[in-house]
N, CA, C and O atoms as a MOPAC input file, in Angstrom:
PM7 MOZYME 1SCF
protein

 N    112.33500 1  -136.65200 1   197.57300 1
 C    113.35900 1  -137.12300 1   196.65700 1
 C    114.70300 1  -136.54400 1   197.06500 1
 O    114.78600 1  -135.41500 1   197.54700 1
 N    115.73700 1  -137.31700 1   196.86900 1
 C    117.09700 1  -136.84000 1   197.09100 1
 C    117.64200 1  -136.32600 1   195.76800 1
 O    117.55900 1  -137.00800 1   194.74600 1
 N    118.19600 1  -135.13000 1   195.78800 1
 C    118.72900 1  -134.50000 1   194.58700 1
 C    120.19700 1  -134.17900 1   194.81700 1
 O    120.56800 1  -133.60500 1   195.84100 1
 N    121.03100 1  -134.55700 1   193.84600 1
 C    122.44900 1  -134.21500 1   193.87100 1
 C    122.74900 1  -133.39600 1   192.63000 1
 O    122.43300 1  -133.80900 1   191.51400 1
 N    123.35500 1  -132.24200 1   192.82300 1
 C    123.74700 1  -131.36400 1   191.72900 1
 C    125.26300 1  -131.38100 1   191.62400 1
 O    125.96100 1  -131.33200 1   192.63600 1
 N    125.77100 1  -131.45000 1   190.40200 1
 C    127.22200 1  -131.49400 1   190.21200 1
 C    127.66200 1  -130.45400 1   189.19500 1
 O    126.89100 1  -130.01500 1   188.34100 1
 N    128.90700 1  -130.08200 1   189.31500 1
 C    129.55700 1  -129.22900 1   188.32400 1
 C    131.05600 1  -129.32000 1   188.57400 1
 O    131.50100 1  -129.96000 1   189.52600 1
 N    131.81300 1  -128.68300 1   187.72200 1
 C    133.25300 1  -128.62600 1   187.93200 1
 C    133.54300 1  -127.87500 1   189.23300 1
 O    132.76600 1  -127.00600 1   189.62800 1
 N    134.64000 1  -128.19700 1   189.89600 1
 C    134.95600 1  -127.52700 1   191.16200 1
 C    134.93300 1  -126.00000 1   191.06600 1
 O    134.48700 1  -125.32900 1   191.99600 1
 N    135.40500 1  -125.45600 1   189.96000 1
 C    135.46200 1  -124.00700 1   189.79100 1
 C    134.06800 1  -123.36500 1   189.77400 1
 O    133.95000 1  -122.16600 1   190.02600 1
 N    133.02500 1  -124.12500 1   189.48700 1
 C    131.66900 1  -123.58500 1   189.36600 1
 C    130.79300 1  -123.83400 1   190.58900 1
 O    129.62300 1  -123.44900 1   190.59100 1
 N    131.32600 1  -124.46300 1   191.61800 1
 C    130.49000 1  -124.85700 1   192.75900 1
 C    129.92800 1  -123.67600 1   193.54000 1
 O    128.79800 1  -123.75500 1   194.02200 1
 N    130.67100 1  -122.59400 1   193.68200 1
 C    130.13200 1  -121.42900 1   194.39300 1
 C    128.92600 1  -120.85400 1   193.66300 1
 O    127.93900 1  -120.47500 1   194.29300 1
 N    129.00100 1  -120.78700 1   192.34100 1
 C    127.86000 1  -120.29300 1   191.56600 1
 C    126.67900 1  -121.25200 1   191.67600 1
 O    125.53400 1  -120.81600 1   191.79400 1
 N    126.95200 1  -122.54700 1   191.63900 1
 C    125.88500 1  -123.53700 1   191.78100 1
 C    125.20300 1  -123.39100 1   193.13700 1
 O    123.97500 1  -123.44100 1   193.21900 1
 N    125.98500 1  -123.21100 1   194.20000 1
 C    125.41500 1  -123.01200 1   195.53700 1
 C    124.56400 1  -121.74100 1   195.57800 1
 O    123.49300 1  -121.73400 1   196.18400 1
 N    125.02800 1  -120.68400 1   194.94700 1
 C    124.25900 1  -119.43700 1   194.89200 1
 C    122.94100 1  -119.64400 1   194.15700 1
 O    121.91100 1  -119.11400 1   194.57200 1
 N    122.96400 1  -120.41200 1   193.06800 1
 C    121.73400 1  -120.69700 1   192.32300 1
 C    120.74700 1  -121.48600 1   193.17000 1
 O    119.54900 1  -121.20400 1   193.15500 1
 N    121.24300 1  -122.47000 1   193.90500 1
 C    120.37400 1  -123.27000 1   194.77500 1
 C    119.76800 1  -122.38200 1   195.85500 1
 O    118.56800 1  -122.45800 1   196.11900 1
 N    120.57600 1  -121.55300 1   196.47100 1
 C    120.08000 1  -120.66100 1   197.52700 1
 C    119.04000 1  -119.68700 1   196.98200 1
 O    118.03200 1  -119.42500 1   197.63900 1
 N    119.27700 1  -119.15400 1   195.79100 1
 C    118.34900 1  -118.19300 1   195.19000 1
 C    117.02000 1  -118.83000 1   194.81100 1
 O    116.01500 1  -118.13100 1   194.67700 1
 N    117.00300 1  -120.14100 1   194.63700 1
 C    115.78500 1  -120.83200 1   194.20500 1
 C    115.14500 1  -121.67300 1   195.29900 1
 O    114.29600 1  -122.51800 1   195.01600 1
 N    115.54300 1  -121.44800 1   196.54100 1
 C    114.94100 1  -122.17200 1   197.66300 1
 C    113.47200 1  -121.77600 1   197.76800 1
 O    113.15200 1  -120.58700 1   197.76800 1
 N    112.57800 1  -122.75400 1   197.85700 1
 C    111.15500 1  -122.43300 1   197.98500 1
 C    110.89800 1  -121.59800 1   199.24600 1
 O    111.58100 1  -121.77800 1   200.25400 1
 N    109.91900 1  -120.68700 1   199.19600 1
 C    109.63000 1  -119.83100 1   200.35200 1
 C    109.34900 1  -120.62000 1   201.63500 1
 O    109.68800 1  -120.16700 1   202.72900 1
 N    108.73800 1  -121.78500 1   201.50300 1
 C    108.42100 1  -122.61100 1   202.67300 1
 C    109.51500 1  -123.62100 1   202.98100 1
 O    109.31300 1  -124.51200 1   203.80600 1
 N    110.66100 1  -123.50100 1   202.34000 1
 C    111.75600 1  -124.43500 1   202.56200 1
 C    111.66500 1  -125.62600 1   201.62500 1
 O    110.69900 1  -125.77800 1   200.87700 1
 N    112.67800 1  -126.46100 1   201.67900 1
 C    112.73600 1  -127.64300 1   200.81900 1
 C    111.72100 1  -128.67300 1   201.30300 1
 O    111.59700 1  -128.88400 1   202.51000 1
 N    110.98800 1  -129.32300 1   200.38800 1
 C    109.99300 1  -130.32800 1   200.79700 1
 C    110.62100 1  -131.54800 1   201.46300 1
 O    109.97000 1  -132.22000 1   202.26200 1
 N    111.85100 1  -131.83300 1   201.14700 1
 C    112.59200 1  -132.90900 1   201.82200 1
 C    113.96800 1  -132.32800 1   202.15100 1
 O    114.05700 1  -131.19500 1   202.62300 1
 N    115.00700 1  -133.06300 1   201.91800 1
 C    116.33900 1  -132.53300 1   202.20900 1
 C    116.77400 1  -131.56600 1   201.10600 1
 O    116.37100 1  -131.72500 1   199.95300 1
 N    117.58100 1  -130.57900 1   201.44300 1
 C    118.09100 1  -129.67500 1   200.40200 1
 C    118.96800 1  -130.44500 1   199.41800 1
 O    119.51100 1  -131.49500 1   199.76400 1
 N    119.11000 1  -129.93300 1   198.19600 1
 C    119.99200 1  -130.60000 1   197.23600 1
 C    121.42200 1  -130.68000 1   197.75900 1
 O    121.91400 1  -129.76200 1   198.41600 1
 N    122.06800 1  -131.78300 1   197.45700 1
 C    123.49000 1  -131.95400 1   197.74900 1
 C    124.26700 1  -131.41400 1   196.55700 1
 O    123.91000 1  -131.67900 1   195.40900 1
 N    125.31900 1  -130.66400 1   196.81900 1
 C    126.14400 1  -130.08700 1   195.75900 1
 C    127.53900 1  -130.69100 1   195.85500 1
 O    128.20100 1  -130.60200 1   196.88900 1
 N    127.97500 1  -131.31200 1   194.74700 1
 C    129.27000 1  -132.00200 1   194.74000 1
 C    130.05200 1  -131.69300 1   193.46500 1
 O    129.45700 1  -131.46700 1   192.41200 1
 N    131.37700 1  -131.68300 1   193.55600 1
 C    132.18600 1  -131.51300 1   192.34900 1
 C    132.21900 1  -132.81000 1   191.54100 1
 O    132.24500 1  -133.90700 1   192.09700 1
 N    132.21700 1  -132.65700 1   190.22200 1
 C    132.33200 1  -133.82000 1   189.33900 1
 C    133.08000 1  -133.40200 1   188.08200 1
 O    132.64400 1  -132.51600 1   187.34700 1
 N    134.19800 1  -134.04600 1   187.85200 1
 C    134.97400 1  -133.85600 1   186.62400 1
 C    134.87000 1  -135.15200 1   185.83100 1
 O    135.35900 1  -136.19400 1   186.26600 1
 N    134.23400 1  -135.08200 1   184.67000 1
 C    133.96200 1  -136.27800 1   183.87500 1
 C    135.22900 1  -137.07100 1   183.61900 1
 O    136.27800 1  -136.51900 1   183.28400 1
 N    135.10500 1  -138.37200 1   183.78600 1
 C    136.21000 1  -139.26400 1   183.49500 1
 C    137.32100 1  -139.23400 1   184.52100 1
 O    138.30600 1  -139.95700 1   184.37600 1
 N    137.19200 1  -138.41600 1   185.55800 1
 C    138.24500 1  -138.31500 1   186.56800 1
 C    137.79100 1  -138.82700 1   187.92900 1
 O    138.43700 1  -139.69500 1   188.51600 1
 N    136.68600 1  -138.29300 1   188.42800 1
 C    136.25600 1  -138.68500 1   189.77500 1
 C    134.85700 1  -139.29800 1   189.80000 1
 O    134.23300 1  -139.39200 1   190.85700 1
 N    134.37100 1  -139.71400 1   188.63400 1
 C    133.01800 1  -140.27700 1   188.56800 1
 C    132.87300 1  -141.56600 1   189.36500 1
 O    131.76800 1  -141.90900 1   189.78700 1
 N    133.97600 1  -142.28600 1   189.57800 1
 C    133.89200 1  -143.53400 1   190.35000 1
 C    133.63400 1  -143.27400 1   191.83200 1
 O    133.33500 1  -144.20600 1   192.57900 1
 N    133.74700 1  -142.02400 1   192.26200 1
 C    133.40200 1  -141.65800 1   193.63700 1
 C    131.89100 1  -141.56900 1   193.83900 1
 O    131.42000 1  -141.42400 1   194.96700 1
 N    131.13700 1  -141.65700 1   192.75000 1
 C    129.68400 1  -141.55100 1   192.80100 1
 C    129.06300 1  -142.93600 1   192.66500 1
 O    129.61900 1  -143.80600 1   191.99500 1
 N    127.90600 1  -143.14000 1   193.30300 1
 C    127.22900 1  -144.43300 1   193.16300 1
 C    126.62800 1  -144.59200 1   191.76900 1
 O    126.62000 1  -143.65700 1   190.96800 1
 N    126.13200 1  -145.78300 1   191.50200 1
 C    125.50600 1  -146.08800 1   190.20600 1
 C    124.02300 1  -146.40000 1   190.36300 1
 O    123.44100 1  -147.07800 1   189.51600 1
 N    123.41100 1  -145.91600 1   191.42900 1
 C    122.02500 1  -146.30000 1   191.72500 1
 C    121.02800 1  -145.15300 1   191.56900 1
 O    120.02200 1  -145.10100 1   192.27600 1
 N    121.30200 1  -144.25200 1   190.66000 1
 C    120.39300 1  -143.13700 1   190.41900 1
 C    119.15300 1  -143.61300 1   189.67400 1
 O    119.21100 1  -144.60100 1   188.94100 1
 N    118.04600 1  -142.92700 1   189.85200 1
 C    116.83100 1  -143.18300 1   189.07700 1
 C    116.81200 1  -142.33400 1   187.81000 1
 O    116.37200 1  -142.78300 1   186.75100 1
 N    117.29200 1  -141.11800 1   187.93600 1
 C    117.25700 1  -140.16300 1   186.83400 1
 C    118.53000 1  -139.32900 1   186.86100 1
 O    118.95300 1  -138.85400 1   187.91500 1
 N    119.13200 1  -139.15700 1   185.69300 1
 C    120.26300 1  -138.24100 1   185.53900 1
 C    119.79800 1  -137.17400 1   184.55600 1
 O    119.48200 1  -137.47200 1   183.40400 1
 N    119.76000 1  -135.94100 1   185.01700 1
 C    119.26200 1  -134.81800 1   184.22800 1
 C    120.43800 1  -133.93300 1   183.83700 1
 O    121.18700 1  -133.46500 1   184.69400 1
 N    120.59400 1  -133.70800 1   182.53200 1
 C    121.73900 1  -132.95100 1   182.01800 1
 C    121.22600 1  -131.78700 1   181.17900 1
 O    120.40400 1  -131.97700 1   180.28200 1
 N    121.70800 1  -130.58700 1   181.46900 1
 C    121.26800 1  -129.40900 1   180.72200 1
 C    122.46900 1  -128.63800 1   180.19400 1
 O    123.32100 1  -128.19000 1   180.96100 1
 N    122.52500 1  -128.49000 1   178.88300 1
 C    123.53300 1  -127.68500 1   178.20100 1
 C    124.95800 1  -128.02600 1   178.63200 1
 O    125.73300 1  -127.14900 1   179.01500 1
 N    125.28700 1  -129.31100 1   178.56300 1
 C    126.63100 1  -129.75800 1   178.94900 1
 C    127.43500 1  -130.30300 1   177.76500 1
 O    128.58100 1  -130.71700 1   177.94000 1
 N    126.85300 1  -130.30700 1   176.57600 1
 C    127.51000 1  -130.90600 1   175.40800 1
 C    128.00900 1  -129.78600 1   174.49600 1
 O    127.27400 1  -129.30000 1   173.63600 1
 N    129.27500 1  -129.38100 1   174.69600 1
 C    129.82100 1  -128.30800 1   173.86700 1
 C    131.33500 1  -128.36600 1   173.70300 1
 O    131.90000 1  -127.54200 1   172.98400 1
 N    132.00600 1  -129.31500 1   174.34700 1
 C    133.45500 1  -129.47600 1   174.17200 1
 C    133.73900 1  -130.87200 1   173.62500 1
 O    133.75800 1  -131.83600 1   174.39000 1
 N    133.96000 1  -131.00000 1   172.31300 1
 C    134.13500 1  -132.32800 1   171.71600 1
 C    135.20300 1  -133.18600 1   172.38400 1
 O    135.06600 1  -134.40800 1   172.43500 1
 N    136.25800 1  -132.57200 1   172.89400 1
 C    137.30800 1  -133.36800 1   173.53500 1
 C    136.82900 1  -134.03100 1   174.82500 1
 O    137.47800 1  -134.95400 1   175.31700 1
 N    135.70800 1  -133.57900 1   175.37700 1
 C    135.17900 1  -134.18700 1   176.60900 1
 C    134.09500 1  -135.22500 1   176.34100 1
 O    133.64900 1  -135.88800 1   177.27700 1
 N    133.66000 1  -135.38700 1   175.09900 1
 C    132.54600 1  -136.29500 1   174.81000 1
 C    132.80200 1  -137.72500 1   175.28600 1
 O    131.91200 1  -138.31100 1   175.90200 1
 N    133.97200 1  -138.31500 1   175.03200 1
 C    134.20000 1  -139.67500 1   175.54800 1
 C    134.15700 1  -139.73500 1   177.07600 1
 O    133.66700 1  -140.71100 1   177.64200 1
 N    134.66300 1  -138.70500 1   177.74200 1
 C    134.64800 1  -138.67000 1   179.20700 1
 C    133.23000 1  -138.54100 1   179.74000 1
 O    132.88900 1  -139.14400 1   180.75800 1
 N    132.40500 1  -137.75900 1   179.06100 1
 C    131.00900 1  -137.61300 1   179.47300 1
 C    130.26800 1  -138.93500 1   179.32800 1
 O    129.51100 1  -139.32100 1   180.22000 1
 N    130.47500 1  -139.63000 1   178.21900 1
 C    129.82000 1  -140.93100 1   178.02300 1
 C    130.27900 1  -141.92400 1   179.08600 1
 O    129.46100 1  -142.66500 1   179.63100 1
 N    131.56100 1  -141.94800 1   179.38300 1
 C    132.09000 1  -142.84100 1   180.42200 1
 C    131.44900 1  -142.53700 1   181.77500 1
 O    131.06900 1  -143.45100 1   182.50700 1
 N    131.33200 1  -141.26700 1   182.09800 1
 C    130.73700 1  -140.85900 1   183.37300 1
 C    129.26600 1  -141.23700 1   183.42800 1
 O    128.80800 1  -141.78800 1   184.42900 1
 N    128.51900 1  -140.95000 1   182.36800 1
 C    127.09500 1  -141.30300 1   182.34400 1
 C    126.90000 1  -142.81100 1   182.44100 1
 O    125.99500 1  -143.27700 1   183.13300 1
 N    127.73600 1  -143.57200 1   181.75600 1
 C    127.62200 1  -145.03700 1   181.81700 1
 C    127.81800 1  -145.53100 1   183.24200 1
 O    127.11000 1  -146.43500 1   183.68500 1
 N    128.76700 1  -144.95200 1   183.96300 1
 C    128.97100 1  -145.34900 1   185.36600 1
 C    127.75600 1  -144.97800 1   186.21700 1
 O    127.26900 1  -145.79900 1   186.99600 1
 N    127.27100 1  -143.75900 1   186.07300 1
 C    126.15000 1  -143.30300 1   186.89500 1
 C    124.88200 1  -144.10400 1   186.63500 1
 O    124.01600 1  -144.19700 1   187.50600 1
 N    124.76700 1  -144.68100 1   185.44300 1
 C    123.53600 1  -145.35600 1   185.02700 1
 C    123.65000 1  -146.87400 1   184.99800 1
 O    122.80900 1  -147.53700 1   184.39200 1
 N    124.66400 1  -147.43700 1   185.63500 1
 C    124.86800 1  -148.89100 1   185.60000 1
 C    123.62700 1  -149.66800 1   186.01600 1
 O    123.36500 1  -150.74800 1   185.48800 1
 N    122.87100 1  -149.12900 1   186.94900 1
 C    121.69400 1  -149.84300 1   187.45500 1
 C    120.41400 1  -149.43700 1   186.74200 1
 O    119.32100 1  -149.64900 1   187.26800 1
 N    120.53300 1  -148.85400 1   185.54900 1
 C    119.36500 1  -148.62100 1   184.71600 1
 C    118.73700 1  -147.25000 1   184.78500 1
 O    117.58200 1  -147.09400 1   184.38800 1
 N    119.44100 1  -146.25500 1   185.26900 1
 C    118.87600 1  -144.90300 1   185.32900 1
 C    118.53000 1  -144.39100 1   183.93700 1
 O    119.17300 1  -144.74900 1   182.95000 1
 N    117.52600 1  -143.56600 1   183.87700 1
 C    117.16100 1  -142.86400 1   182.65600 1
 C    117.94600 1  -141.55600 1   182.63000 1
 O    118.09900 1  -140.89600 1   183.65700 1
 N    118.44000 1  -141.19100 1   181.46000 1
 C    119.14200 1  -139.92000 1   181.29600 1
 C    118.28900 1  -139.02300 1   180.40700 1
 O    117.84200 1  -139.44100 1   179.33900 1
 N    118.06900 1  -137.80300 1   180.84800 1
 C    117.43200 1  -136.78100 1   180.02100 1
 C    118.46800 1  -135.69500 1   179.77600 1
 O    119.05200 1  -135.15500 1   180.71600 1
 N    118.69100 1  -135.38300 1   178.50400 1
 C    119.69000 1  -134.38600 1   178.12900 1
 C    119.03800 1  -133.31000 1   177.27800 1
 O    118.40600 1  -133.60700 1   176.26500 1
 N    119.19200 1  -132.07000 1   177.68900 1
 C    118.74000 1  -130.93000 1   176.90900 1
 C    119.97200 1  -130.22300 1   176.37400 1
 O    120.91800 1  -129.96000 1   177.11800 1
 N    119.96000 1  -129.91500 1   175.08400 1
 C    121.17800 1  -129.35400 1   174.50300 1
 C    120.87900 1  -128.43900 1   173.32900 1
 O    120.04600 1  -128.74900 1   172.47700 1
 N    121.57200 1  -127.30800 1   173.29600 1
 C    121.60800 1  -126.49000 1   172.09500 1
 C    122.44600 1  -127.26600 1   171.08300 1
 O    123.52000 1  -127.76500 1   171.42000 1
 N    121.96800 1  -127.37000 1   169.85700 1
 C    122.63400 1  -128.18200 1   168.84100 1
 C    123.63200 1  -127.32200 1   168.06000 1
 O    123.33200 1  -126.83000 1   166.97200 1
 N    124.80600 1  -127.15500 1   168.63100 1
 C    125.84400 1  -126.28400 1   168.07400 1
 C    126.71400 1  -127.05700 1   167.07300 1
 O    127.47700 1  -127.94200 1   167.46100 1
 N    126.59700 1  -126.72200 1   165.80400 1
 C    127.43300 1  -127.38900 1   164.79800 1
 C    128.90800 1  -127.07800 1   165.01400 1
 O    129.76300 1  -127.93400 1   164.78300 1
 N    129.21200 1  -125.85800 1   165.45600 1
 C    130.61000 1  -125.48100 1   165.66600 1
 C    131.25500 1  -126.27500 1   166.79600 1
 O    132.48100 1  -126.35500 1   166.87600 1
 N    130.44200 1  -126.86200 1   167.66900 1
 C    130.95100 1  -127.71000 1   168.74800 1
 C    130.69800 1  -129.19600 1   168.48300 1
 O    130.92900 1  -130.04400 1   169.34400 1
 N    130.22200 1  -129.48600 1   167.28300 1
 C    129.94600 1  -130.87100 1   166.88300 1
 C    128.97800 1  -131.56300 1   167.84400 1
 O    129.08800 1  -132.76200 1   168.09700 1
 N    128.03200 1  -130.79000 1   168.37100 1
 C    127.05100 1  -131.35200 1   169.29900 1
 C    126.27200 1  -132.50800 1   168.68000 1
 O    126.06700 1  -133.51500 1   169.35700 1
 N    125.82600 1  -132.41300 1   167.42100 1
 C    125.10100 1  -133.55600 1   166.85900 1
 C    125.89500 1  -134.85900 1   166.91400 1
 O    125.31200 1  -135.92800 1   167.09300 1
 N    127.21700 1  -134.78300 1   166.76500 1
 C    128.01800 1  -136.01400 1   166.78800 1
 C    127.96600 1  -136.69400 1   168.15300 1
 O    128.07400 1  -137.91800 1   168.23400 1
 N    127.80300 1  -135.92400 1   169.21900 1
 C    127.69100 1  -136.54100 1   170.54200 1
 C    126.47200 1  -137.45000 1   170.59000 1
 O    126.55200 1  -138.57700 1   171.07800 1
 N    125.34100 1  -136.96000 1   170.08300 1
 C    124.09200 1  -137.71300 1   170.16000 1
 C    123.96600 1  -138.77800 1   169.07300 1
 O    123.20600 1  -139.73400 1   169.23100 1
 N    124.69700 1  -138.62600 1   167.98000 1
 C    124.61500 1  -139.58400 1   166.88000 1
 C    125.71200 1  -140.64600 1   166.92200 1
 O    125.52300 1  -141.73700 1   166.38500 1
 N    126.84800 1  -140.35300 1   167.54500 1
 C    127.98300 1  -141.27900 1   167.54800 1
 C    128.44500 1  -141.67100 1   168.95000 1
 O    128.53300 1  -142.85800 1   169.26300 1
 N    128.73900 1  -140.69300 1   169.78600 1
 C    129.33600 1  -140.98700 1   171.09400 1
 C    128.34400 1  -141.63500 1   172.05600 1
 O    128.59600 1  -142.73300 1   172.55300 1
 N    127.23000 1  -140.97700 1   172.32200 1
 C    126.26500 1  -141.50900 1   173.29400 1
 C    125.69700 1  -142.86200 1   172.87400 1
 O    125.53500 1  -143.72600 1   173.73600 1
 N    125.38500 1  -143.09500 1   171.59300 1
 C    124.85400 1  -144.40800 1   171.19800 1
 C    125.82800 1  -145.57200 1   171.38500 1
 O    125.42100 1  -146.73000 1   171.28800 1
 N    127.09500 1  -145.28900 1   171.64900 1
 C    128.03600 1  -146.38400 1   171.89900 1
 C    127.73100 1  -147.10100 1   173.21100 1
 O    128.13000 1  -148.25200 1   173.39100 1
 N    127.02900 1  -146.43800 1   174.12800 1
 C    126.72500 1  -147.03200 1   175.43500 1
 C    125.25300 1  -146.91900 1   175.82600 1
 O    124.83200 1  -147.48000 1   176.83700 1
 N    124.46500 1  -146.18900 1   175.01900 1
 C    123.07400 1  -145.91800 1   175.37300 1
 C    122.16400 1  -146.05100 1   174.16100 1
 O    122.57400 1  -145.83400 1   173.02100 1
 N    120.92300 1  -146.41200 1   174.43800 1
 C    119.85500 1  -146.32000 1   173.45100 1
 C    119.33900 1  -144.88600 1   173.54600 1
 O    118.85100 1  -144.47800 1   174.60000 1
 N    119.43800 1  -144.11900 1   172.46700 1
 C    119.16600 1  -142.68300 1   172.49200 1
 C    117.92800 1  -142.38100 1   171.65700 1
 O    117.77100 1  -142.88000 1   170.54300 1
 N    117.05000 1  -141.54900 1   172.22100 1
 C    115.80800 1  -141.18500 1   171.53900 1
 C    115.60100 1  -139.67700 1   171.63300 1
 O    115.66200 1  -139.10700 1   172.72200 1
 N    115.35800 1  -139.03200 1   170.49600 1
 C    114.99400 1  -137.62000 1   170.48600 1
 C    113.54100 1  -137.51300 1   170.93600 1
 O    112.66100 1  -138.11300 1   170.31800 1
 N    113.27700 1  -136.76400 1   171.99500 1
 C    111.90200 1  -136.65200 1   172.49300 1
 C    111.28800 1  -135.28400 1   172.22000 1
 O    110.06700 1  -135.13200 1   172.26700 1
 N    112.12500 1  -134.28500 1   171.93400 1
 C    111.57800 1  -132.96300 1   171.62000 1
 C    112.61000 1  -132.15800 1   170.83500 1
 O    113.80900 1  -132.21500 1   171.10700 1
 N    112.11200 1  -131.41200 1   169.86000 1
 C    112.96200 1  -130.52300 1   169.05700 1
 C    112.33400 1  -129.14000 1   169.05600 1
 O    111.15600 1  -128.99700 1   168.73100 1
 N    113.10700 1  -128.11600 1   169.41600 1
 C    112.67600 1  -126.72400 1   169.34800 1
 C    113.48500 1  -126.05500 1   168.23900 1
 O    114.62000 1  -125.62900 1   168.45300 1
 N    112.88700 1  -125.97100 1   167.05500 1
 C    113.59500 1  -125.40500 1   165.90500 1
 C    113.96400 1  -123.94000 1   166.12400 1
 O    115.04300 1  -123.50200 1   165.72500 1
 N    113.07900 1  -123.19500 1   166.74900 1
 C    113.32300 1  -121.76500 1   166.95400 1
 C    114.56400 1  -121.52600 1   167.81700 1
 O    115.37100 1  -120.64700 1   167.51200 1
 N    114.71900 1  -122.29500 1   168.88100 1
 C    115.85600 1  -122.13800 1   169.78800 1
 C    117.02200 1  -123.07100 1   169.44700 1
 O    118.09400 1  -122.97900 1   170.04500 1
 N    116.80500 1  -123.96100 1   168.48900 1
 C    117.81100 1  -124.95600 1   168.10200 1
 C    118.22300 1  -125.83400 1   169.28900 1
 O    119.40300 1  -126.12700 1   169.48400 1
 N    117.22700 1  -126.24300 1   170.07000 1
 C    117.44900 1  -127.10700 1   171.23300 1
 C    116.77900 1  -128.45400 1   171.01600 1
 O    115.69500 1  -128.53900 1   170.43900 1
 N    117.43700 1  -129.49700 1   171.48400 1
 C    116.87000 1  -130.84700 1   171.47500 1
 C    116.84100 1  -131.38500 1   172.89200 1
 O    117.67200 1  -131.02700 1   173.72700 1
 N    115.86400 1  -132.25600 1   173.15100 1
 C    115.82700 1  -133.01900 1   174.39700 1
 C    115.86400 1  -134.49200 1   174.01300 1
 O    115.08100 1  -134.95700 1   173.18500 1
 N    116.79400 1  -135.21400 1   174.63400 1
 C    116.97500 1  -136.64000 1   174.37600 1
 C    116.72500 1  -137.43700 1   175.64600 1
 O    116.95000 1  -136.96200 1   176.75900 1
 N    116.25400 1  -138.66000 1   175.44600 1
 C    116.15400 1  -139.63900 1   176.52900 1
 C    117.11100 1  -140.76100 1   176.16800 1
 O    117.15900 1  -141.19900 1   175.01800 1
 N    117.87600 1  -141.22700 1   177.15300 1
 C    118.85300 1  -142.28900 1   176.90800 1
 C    118.75000 1  -143.34800 1   177.99600 1
 O    118.59500 1  -143.04000 1   179.17700 1
 N    118.84000 1  -144.61200 1   177.56400 1
 C    118.82200 1  -145.76400 1   178.46600 1
 C    120.10600 1  -146.55100 1   178.24600 1
 O    120.54000 1  -146.71300 1   177.10500 1
 N    120.72200 1  -147.04300 1   179.31600 1
 C    121.93900 1  -147.84400 1   179.13400 1
 C    121.66600 1  -149.08300 1   178.28900 1
 O    120.60200 1  -149.69300 1   178.39600 1
 N    122.62600 1  -149.45100 1   177.45200 1
 C    122.49600 1  -150.67100 1   176.63400 1
 C    122.69600 1  -151.90100 1   177.50000 1
 O    122.62700 1  -153.02400 1   177.00200 1

């Protein structure tokens, strides 16, 4: 499988360090992950729309970026990719509003797991 990891440009060195620290002892089974900068709503058009899966972990915490995140995900998923999002449900960051209002504007959203103890949810989303 081909894997592409993204983050803001300022975080790419840390992302590269994480990838290096988690390299399997016998090497990567296929090609190593590609690491690229991605700023939501700014350079997402530089990415293709033919992904099979978009995996998002703990990225929903700045309400002012929610429309940009939805725009970026919609572009990445034009050809029907499934999105899995794991998120701490922070009321102070209006995280529930992302999954109840913003994401449903472009995606069919389904809660697939709730961890009450950790206050984490996992959602599956399909483009409308």
